[in-house]
C-alpha positions in Angstrom: 109.8 112.9 107.0 107.4 111.6 104.1 107.7 114.8 102.0 111.8 114.1 102.1 111.5 110.5 101.0 112.8 110.1 97.6 110.3 110.5 94.4 109.7 106.8 93.8 108.5 104.9 97.1 108.3 101.5 96.7 106.1 99.5 99.5 106.8 95.7 100.3 106.9 93.3 102.8 105.2 90.0 103.6 102.2 89.0 102.6 99.6 90.2 105.3 101.8 92.4 106.9 99.4 95.4 106.5 101.6 97.2 103.5 98.3 97.9 101.5 96.8 99.8 104.7 100.2 101.4 105.4 100.5 102.4 101.6 96.9 104.1 101.3 97.9 106.0 104.3 101.1 107.4 103.5 99.6 108.4 100.0 97.1 110.2 101.5 99.3 111.7 104.2 101.5 112.9 101.6 98.4 114.4 99.7 98.2 116.8 102.6 101.8 117.7 102.6 102.1 118.6 98.9 100.4 120.4 96.3 102.6 118.1 93.8 101.1 115.6 91.2 100.9 112.2 93.1 100.2 108.6 91.8 100.1 105.2 93.8 100.3 101.9 91.8 98.5 98.5 92.3 101.1 96.3 91.8 99.8 93.6 94.1 99.4 90.1 91.6 100.0 88.0 94.6 96.7 88.9 97.1 93.4 88.8 95.6 92.2 90.7 98.9 92.5 94.2 100.2 94.3 95.7 97.3 94.5 99.7 96.7 92.5 99.1 93.4 89.5 98.5 96.1 89.8 101.9 97.0 90.5 103.8 93.8 87.5 105.9 93.8 88.6 107.7 97.0 91.9 107.9 96.2 90.9 109.6 92.9 88.4 112.1 94.9 91.5 113.0 96.6 93.3 113.9 93.5 95.5 110.7 93.3 96.1 109.2 90.1 95.4 105.6 90.9 97.1 102.6 88.7 95.8 99.2 88.7 95.2 96.6 86.1 95.1 96.9 82.2 91.6 95.3 82.4 88.5 97.2 84.1 87.4 94.6 85.7 88.0 95.1 89.7 86.3 92.1 90.6 88.5 89.6 88.8 92.3 88.4 89.9 93.6 88.7 87.0 97.5 89.4 86.9 97.3 91.9 84.1 99.7 95.4 84.8 98.9 98.7 82.9 101.3 100.7 80.6 100.3 103.5 82.7 103.0 102.1 85.6 106.0 103.8 83.5 103.9 107.2 83.3 105.1 108.5 86.9 108.5 107.0 86.7 109.3 108.7 83.7 107.3 112.1 84.8 109.2 113.8 87.2 106.3 115.9 88.0 104.9 112.9 90.1 105.5 111.6 93.5 104.9 108.1 93.1 104.0 105.4 95.2 104.0 101.8 94.7 102.5 98.9 96.5 103.8 95.9 95.6 102.5 92.4 96.0 103.9 90.3 99.1 107.1 88.2 99.4 109.7 87.4 96.7 107.0 86.5 93.8 105.2 90.2 94.1 108.6 91.6 94.2 109.4 90.5 90.5 107.0 92.9 89.0 109.0 95.5 90.1 112.0 93.5 89.2 110.5 94.3 85.7 111.2 97.7 85.8 114.3 97.7 88.2 116.6 98.8 85.4 114.8 102.0 84.6 114.2 102.4 88.8 117.3 102.4 89.5 118.4 105.5 87.5 115.6 107.5 89.1 115.6 108.6 92.9 113.9 105.7 94.9 113.0 104.6 98.4 112.4 100.6 98.8 110.3 100.6 102.2 109.8 97.1 103.9 107.2 96.6 106.3 107.3 94.5 109.2 104.5 93.1 111.1 106.2 91.0 114.0 103.2 89.5 114.7 102.9 87.9 111.5 104.4 84.6 110.5 108.1 84.5 109.2 108.7 87.9 110.1 108.9 87.4 114.0 112.6 87.4 114.5 115.0 89.9 112.9 116.8 86.8 111.3 113.8 85.7 109.7 112.8 89.8 108.4 116.5 89.5 107.3 116.6 86.6 105.2 112.8 87.9 103.4 114.4 91.5 102.9 117.3 89.2 101.0 114.8 87.4 99.3 112.9 90.5 97.8 116.0 92.4 97.2 117.3 89.2 94.9 113.5 89.2 93.3 113.1 92.7 92.7 116.8 93.8 91.7 116.9 97.0 94.1 118.0 97.6 97.6 115.6 98.2 100.4 116.3 101.4 102.0 113.9 101.9 105.1 112.3 99.9 107.5 108.6 100.3 108.8 107.5 99.0 112.0 103.9 98.1 111.1 103.2 95.5 114.2 99.5 94.8 114.8 96.7 92.9 115.5 94.2 95.3 113.8 91.8 96.5 115.9 93.0 94.3 119.0 96.8 96.4 118.5 98.2 97.4 121.5 101.3 99.5 122.5 102.7 96.2 123.8 102.6 95.1 120.1 104.3 97.9 118.7 107.0 98.1 121.0 107.4 94.0 120.0 107.9 95.5 116.9 110.3 97.9 117.5 112.9 95.6 119.0 112.8 93.6 116.1 113.0 96.3 113.5 116.0 97.9 115.4 117.6 94.9 115.3 117.4 94.5 111.6 118.5 97.9 111.4 121.7 97.5 113.1 122.7 94.6 111.1 121.9 95.6 107.7 122.8 99.2 108.2 119.3 100.2 107.1 117.1 102.9 109.0 113.9 102.7 110.5 111.8 105.3 108.8 108.6 104.8 110.3 106.4 103.5 112.7 102.5 103.0 112.2 99.9 102.6 114.9 96.1 103.0 115.2 95.3 106.9 115.6 93.9 106.1 119.1 97.3 104.8 120.0 99.5 107.6 118.7 99.3 109.8 122.1 100.2 106.4 123.9 103.4 105.4 122.3 106.7 106.6 124.1 108.7 109.7 122.6 111.6 107.8 121.8 109.9 105.8 119.4 111.8 104.6 116.5 111.1 106.5 113.1 108.2 108.9 112.0 104.6 108.0 113.6 102.5 107.3 110.9 98.8 107.6 112.3 96.5 104.5 110.8 92.8 104.9 109.8 91.5 102.1 108.6 90.7 102.2 104.9 90.9 98.5 103.8 89.0 97.1 106.4 84.9 97.7 107.2 83.7 98.6 110.5 82.2 94.8 110.6 85.6 93.1 109.7 
């Protein structure tokens, strides 16, 4: 379960996999399950769109400390990180979720803090969208994982099946992704921690689906998108 994950949770994956949408739903679910202090950090300096900082007000209204740029200019694409990133790492009263930019370039950001994070309890969860280029086969996912581990200097500890086509997602897409993550799990001995899908599809998933089901609300996409 979410509350049993290590105190520091790093969400990473291929660019466009839906990791930020997953991270927001994850942290909102965590807020429902615990009264502890919660913080989420936007460490995405790769993608200029669909970043956690866009939902800062919504998250802070839910009593979630939201950390983004050191420059108060949310409409500018500036790779400036706040020193506040370190606060929830050092303050053990916080449950901490870090949304890391896609690919090995984004992973270098968290690599700057790897020596400190390694000393703490952490999970690094890799988001897989098997409908996305470069993560459609187990071999592609494994190659991506190794690249991110190399750049971040940290180890992936769990897999997330987040295979989707946004609002056009079908159960068949999720099951397609399950085959991919199960093979990766077997080859690398990394558990499948979560399967995410739109809320309206949860009841259609088979009972033996891999991992805990995380129902997804589309926080990052307006109705017209």
